[in-house]
C-alpha positions in Angstrom: -21.3 65.4 147.1 -23.9 65.0 149.8 -22.6 64.4 153.2 -24.2 62.2 155.9 -25.7 63.7 159.0 -24.5 62.9 162.5 -27.2 63.2 165.1 -26.0 62.5 168.7 -28.7 61.2 171.0 -29.3 62.4 174.6 -26.3 61.5 176.7 -24.2 61.1 173.6 -24.2 57.3 173.8 -25.7 56.6 170.4 -24.8 58.0 167.1 -27.4 58.2 164.3 -26.0 58.4 160.8 -28.6 59.6 158.3 -27.7 58.0 155.0 -30.9 59.1 153.2 -29.0 61.4 150.8 -26.2 59.1 149.8 -25.9 58.9 146.1 -22.6 57.4 145.1 -19.2 55.9 146.2 -17.9 59.3 147.4 -20.9 59.6 149.7 -20.3 56.1 151.1 -16.7 57.0 151.8 -17.8 60.2 153.5 -20.2 58.1 155.7 -17.5 55.7 156.6 -15.3 58.7 157.6 -18.0 60.3 159.7 -18.6 57.0 161.5 -15.0 56.6 162.3 -14.6 60.2 163.5 -17.7 60.0 165.7 -16.4 56.8 167.3 -12.9 58.3 167.9 -14.6 61.4 169.5 -16.1 59.3 172.2 -19.7 58.7 170.9 -19.1 55.0 170.8 -21.8 53.1 172.6 -23.6 52.3 169.4 -24.4 53.5 166.0 -27.7 53.5 164.0 -27.2 53.8 160.3 -30.5 54.8 158.6 -30.5 54.1 154.9 -34.2 53.7 154.4 -34.4 56.5 151.9 -31.2 55.6 150.0 -30.5 52.9 147.5 -28.5 50.7 149.9 -26.8 48.1 147.6 -23.1 48.6 148.2 -20.5 46.7 146.2 -18.4 44.2 148.1 -15.5 46.6 148.5 -17.8 49.4 149.7 -19.5 47.1 152.2 -16.1 46.1 153.5 -15.0 49.7 153.9 -18.2 50.6 155.7 -17.9 47.5 158.0 -14.3 48.5 158.9 -15.5 52.0 159.9 -18.6 50.8 161.8 -16.7 48.0 163.7 -15.3 50.6 166.0 -18.6 50.6 167.8 -19.7 47.7 170.1 -23.2 47.7 168.6 -24.3 48.6 165.0 -27.9 48.7 163.8 -28.7 49.3 160.1 -32.2 50.4 159.2 -33.2 49.8 155.6 -36.2 50.1 153.4 -36.6 47.1 151.1 -35.7 43.5 150.7 -32.6 44.1 148.6 -31.4 46.7 151.0 -32.1 44.4 153.9 -29.9 41.7 152.3 -27.1 44.2 151.8 -27.5 45.4 155.4 -27.2 41.8 156.6 -24.0 41.5 154.5 -22.5 44.6 156.2 -23.7 43.4 159.6 -22.0 40.1 159.1 -18.8 41.8 158.1 -19.0 44.0 161.2 -19.6 41.0 163.4 -16.5 39.3 161.9 -14.5 42.2 163.4 -15.9 41.6 166.9 -18.8 44.0 167.1 -22.5 43.1 167.4 -24.6 44.1 164.4 -28.1 43.6 163.0 -30.4 44.8 160.2 -33.9 46.2 160.8 -36.8 47.6 158.8 -37.8 50.2 161.5 -35.9 52.7 163.5 -37.9 51.7 166.6 -36.8 48.1 166.4 -33.2 49.2 165.9 -33.3 51.5 169.0 -34.8 48.8 171.2 -32.1 46.3 170.1 -29.3 48.9 170.5 -30.5 49.8 174.0 -30.4 46.1 175.0 -26.9 45.8 173.5 -25.5 48.7 175.5 -27.4 47.6 178.7 -29.4 50.7 179.2 -32.3 52.5 177.7 -31.6 55.4 175.3 -33.4 57.8 177.6 -30.9 57.2 180.4 -32.8 54.8 182.6 -31.6 51.3 183.2 -32.8 48.6 180.8 -34.4 45.5 182.1 -32.0 42.5 181.9 -32.9 40.0 179.2 -34.5 36.9 180.6 -32.9 33.6 179.8 -35.1 30.9 178.2 -35.4 27.9 180.4 
C-alpha cells in the first residue's frame, strides 16, 4: 500500500496532502486517516489535497469518507488533473461544505494556494493578506 505524504508549510498553517501515489481504496482510507491526524495535531488552518497525478474518481462512499476527514479543516482545496477528476473533486468539495467547511476544486496548485490564503485571511508566507474588496 502506498501512503500519502504530509508536507506542512512554513508556519504550520497549511497541510499539503500529496495523493499522487494513491492506487486503491486502502490508499484513500490512509489519506483520510492522515488528514484527520494532521488536523487533530494542530495543523488545521487549511488543507490542500493534490491528486493531479492520481486517478481521482472515488465512489460515493469513498468520497463521503474523505469529506468527513477533510471537514475538520476550515478550508479545503483539491487540485486535480482532468475533467472527470475535477467533477469528482467538486463532489467531495460539496460534501465538505455540507459539513460547514469551505471547499473548492482547482486545476493548479497556485490557484489553490491563493484561494486558501484568502480563506485563512493571511498569505502563506506569513504576511497579511489584502482584504477582499466587495463588489459595489
